[in-house]
C-alpha positions as CSV (number, residue, x, y, z in Angstrom):
1,M,2.6,-0.9,-25.4
2,P,1.0,-4.1,-23.7
3,L,1.0,-3.9,-19.9
4,S,3.1,-6.4,-17.8
5,L,1.2,-8.8,-15.2
6,T,2.9,-6.6,-12.6
7,D,1.4,-3.5,-13.9
8,T,-1.9,-5.1,-14.1
9,I,-2.1,-6.4,-10.9
10,L,-1.0,-3.2,-9.2
11,S,-3.5,-1.3,-11.2
12,G,-6.3,-3.4,-10.0
13,A,-5.0,-3.1,-6.4
14,G,-4.8,0.5,-6.7
15,K,-8.2,0.8,-8.2
16,L,-9.9,-1.3,-5.6
17,Y,-8.0,0.4,-2.7
18,L,-9.2,3.9,-3.7
19,Q,-12.8,2.9,-4.4
20,L,-12.8,1.4,-1.0
21,R,-11.4,4.0,0.7
22,L,-12.8,7.0,-1.2
23,R,-16.1,5.6,-2.7
24,K,-17.1,8.7,-4.6
25,K,-15.8,8.9,-8.4
26,E,-15.4,12.8,-8.2
27,I,-13.1,12.1,-4.9
28,I,-11.2,9.6,-6.5
29,A,-10.4,10.9,-9.8
30,R,-9.3,14.2,-8.1
31,E,-6.9,12.0,-5.7
32,L,-5.8,10.1,-8.5
33,S,-4.8,13.2,-10.5
34,I,-3.2,14.9,-7.6
35,K,-1.5,12.5,-5.5
36,Y,-0.9,9.4,-7.6
37,E,-0.1,11.3,-11.2
38,G,-3.3,10.1,-12.8
39,Q,-2.2,6.1,-12.5
40,Y,-3.8,3.4,-10.6
41,R,-0.6,1.6,-10.6
42,N,1.1,4.4,-8.6
43,A,-1.7,3.8,-5.9
44,G,-1.3,0.2,-6.1
45,L,2.4,0.8,-5.3
46,T,1.8,3.0,-2.6
47,L,-0.7,0.3,-0.8
48,L,2.2,-2.3,-1.7
49,F,5.0,0.0,0.3
50,D,2.4,0.7,3.2
51,I,2.0,-2.8,3.8
52,F,5.5,-3.7,3.7
53,M,6.4,-0.9,6.1
54,A,3.6,-2.0,8.4
55,L,5.0,-5.6,8.3
56,A,8.6,-4.2,9.1
57,V,7.1,-2.3,12.1
58,V,5.6,-5.4,13.3
59,T,8.6,-7.5,12.9
60,V,11.1,-4.9,14.5
61,V,8.5,-4.4,17.6
62,G,8.5,-8.5,17.7
63,L,12.1,-8.5,17.8
64,I,12.5,-6.0,20.4
65,A,9.7,-7.9,22.6
66,V,11.4,-10.9,22.4
67,I,15.0,-9.6,23.1
68,L,13.4,-7.7,26.2
69,Y,11.7,-11.0,27.3
70,F,15.0,-13.1,27.2
71,A,16.9,-10.3,28.6
72,T,14.6,-10.1,31.6
73,A,13.9,-13.6,32.0
């Protein structure tokens, strides 16, 4: 079964993420099998969700700051 473009991008991002974060092949293999079910795609999805959650937190904090600014001005 051929991989879709999305799976290819997520797999590449997951592989790069794990390599930058863990550096050693043994640790990467262990983390991949335990936490990500042996798929770089799952690591990429986790990274994507983490980025979206960080953006959501920044957005909410920004909105609260704007509301407080105009409420006290």
